C-alpha positions, -999 to 999 in steps of 0.1 A, spaced: 239 70 -510 255 76 -479 231 94 -450 261 107 -437 253 146 -422 279 166 -408 282 206 -394 310 234 -398 324 264 -385 347 291 -390 369 272 -365 373 244 -392 386 267 -424 412 284 -399 422 241 -388 419 237 -427 443 264 -432 471 247 -407 458 213 -425 471 228 -460 504 245 -443 515 209 -432 508 194 -464 530 223 -482 507 231 -502 515 270 -526 501 297 -508 484 309 -539 467 271 -539 455 276 -499 442 306 -508 420 289 -537 410 266 -512 398 289 -484 378 309 -506 360 280 -524 354 266 -493 339 298 -481 319 303 -512 305 263 -502 298 281 -467 283 310 -480 253 286 -503 250 263 -474 241 294 -450 227 291 -414 232 261 -396 259 250 -419 245 216 -422 259 192 -452 250 166 -463 251 144 -493 220 160 -512 233 190 -506 264 187 -522 246 178 -551 226 203 -551 258 230 -547 274 207 -579 246 217 -596 246 253 -586 282 254 -598 272 236 -631 244 267 -635 269 296 -627 308 291 -635 324 276 -663 329 243 -663 366 243 -655 361 267 -622 333 243 -610 356 214 -609 385 233 -594 362 243 -571 348 210 -563 385 200 -555 386 222 -535 360 208 -517 366 176 -519 398 183 -505 379 201 -473 361 167 -469 385 147 -467 400 168 -439 367 163 -423 368 132 -423 343 126 -449 357 111 -481 328 92 -489 308 121 -494 336 134 -521 319 144 -558 331 139 -586 342 161 -612 318 173 -641 327 156 -675 338 178 -705 343 171 -738 375 162 -748 376 184 -779 369 213 -755 341 224 -778 307 237 -771 282 211 -772 262 226 -803 232 206 -795 225 225 -765 235 259 -781 206 280 -775 203 305 -812 187 337 -813 153 328 -831 145 302 -804 155 324 -773 125 350 -795 105 317 -794 103 313 -757 97 346 -749 68 350 -777 54 320 -761 55 328 -729 40 363 -733 13 346 -754 3 323 -725 3 352 -705 34 343 -686 48 382 -684 70 375 -657 93 349 -672 92 362 -707 107 392 -692 132 373 -669 144 356 -703 149 389 -717 162 406 -686 192 379 -687 198 374 -721 202 410 -728 224 420 -697 244 385 -693 233 380 -656 234 352 -634 201 340 -623 215 350 -586 221 383 -598 180 390 -603 177 400 -571 197 431 -574 174 444 -602 153 470 -582 125 497 -589 147 518 -584 176 516 -603 157 518 -633 163 552 -638 199 552 -638 199 522 -655 225 506 -639 222 477 -613 249 473 -589 254 436 -580 274 418 -551 284 384 -564 311 364 -551 328 382 -527 331 419 -551 308 443 -565 301 448 -603 278 471 -621 251 460 -646 242 481 -676 212 479 -690 201 486 -728 177 512 -736 153 487 -747 152 465 -719 155 499 -698 124 507 -710 105 472 -707 113 468 -673 98 502 -665 68 494 -683 65 461 -668 71 476 -632 45 500 -641 18 476 -656 22 453 -622 25 480 -599 63 474 -587 70 506 -569 97 499 -551 122 463 -543 128 435 -561 108 435 -597 112 396 -604 97 379 -566 73 351 -561 36 361 -550 49 361 -514 74 385 -517 103 366 -521 133 364 -545 130 340 -576 148 309 -572 168 286 -601 146 256 -598 112 277 -602 123 299 -634 140 270 -647 107 250 -645 88 276 -662 111 278 -689 108 240 -695 72 243 -696 71 271 -719 101 251 -742 77 225 -751 51 249 -763 79 271 -783 94 240 -800 124 243 -786 146 208 -773 142 206 -738 180 202 -731 186 240 -752 165 256 -723 179 264 -689 189 294 -676 230 300 -676 219 292 -715 206 330 -719 240 342 -707 257 318 -731 236 333 -755 243 371 -748 282 362 -749 284 349 -781 264 373 -793 284 404 -777 313 390 -786 306 384 -825 295 419 -830 323 435 -805 354 408 -812 359 432 -773 369 402 -749 381 428 -723 348 442 -720 327 413 -723 350 400 -690 337 428 -676 299 426 -683 300 392 -667 321 399 -645 349 376 -649 368 404 -645 396 411 -615 399 449 -618 385 468 -595 347 483 -597 362 517 -592 381 519 -628 342 520 -642 339 548 -628 374 569 -639 371 560 -674 347 560 -705 338 524 -702 302 526 -690 295 548 -722 312 523 -737 286 494 -723 257 513 -734 270 521 -771 278 479 -776 247 471 -754 223 494 -777 241 476 -804 238 436 -795 197 446 -807 191 408 -790 156 423 -779 122 428 -799 111 466 -792 
């Protein structure tokens, strides 16, 4: 593995745009590549130091937060940027998918398995990870969106999320809202993030995944089925099976490009609440 390290800045992105123009890429392609590189820049954060390890971490993050097709398209854009920077040796391999396009049934988490995980976590006194799993599975959120769940938002039952460059609203099913209120009250969380570490920092993906893996062994659920993003998959499958409403599901998952203001000028929120409450994915 190469030890090559480099840094990049806003100037690099501007020059990358010129590079794409010289190659006569289509305007839409250019905009997408720039957007995807900015996404990577936000992931890297302050310092903007990049090496192979950071690139591989980013690839894993894409797997956990995006559909495989979207993740691969973002890898293509990033690889073009690496070539532009003279770092072609750091290019990432695309994520392999099954040729038949079918979901890997062996990794499909079923509702009963999910409930077993939650019950086992609570039985082991791991109430926080149990509540995190229930929150993710009942709303379809990404791990990175847990930090937006704050005590101040529980009364309204609406969580405002800023992700991937846009705002969206996450509606809490009533059962989950009551559980979160009870959890916050029991643990004397009076304000701020509901889920955080002992030092007050947000829970990160690796910690949550590690805790889920430990619970899976005790619950008798196969390890390959237990990862945070699979809770989002379970939510989506359950919701669609019940409603057959792809448009509403796209809105809830944050896949829609429709502006969030449309939500406030329609009956969408009430529709979301009705559909979410009908799912009955959690135990009361």
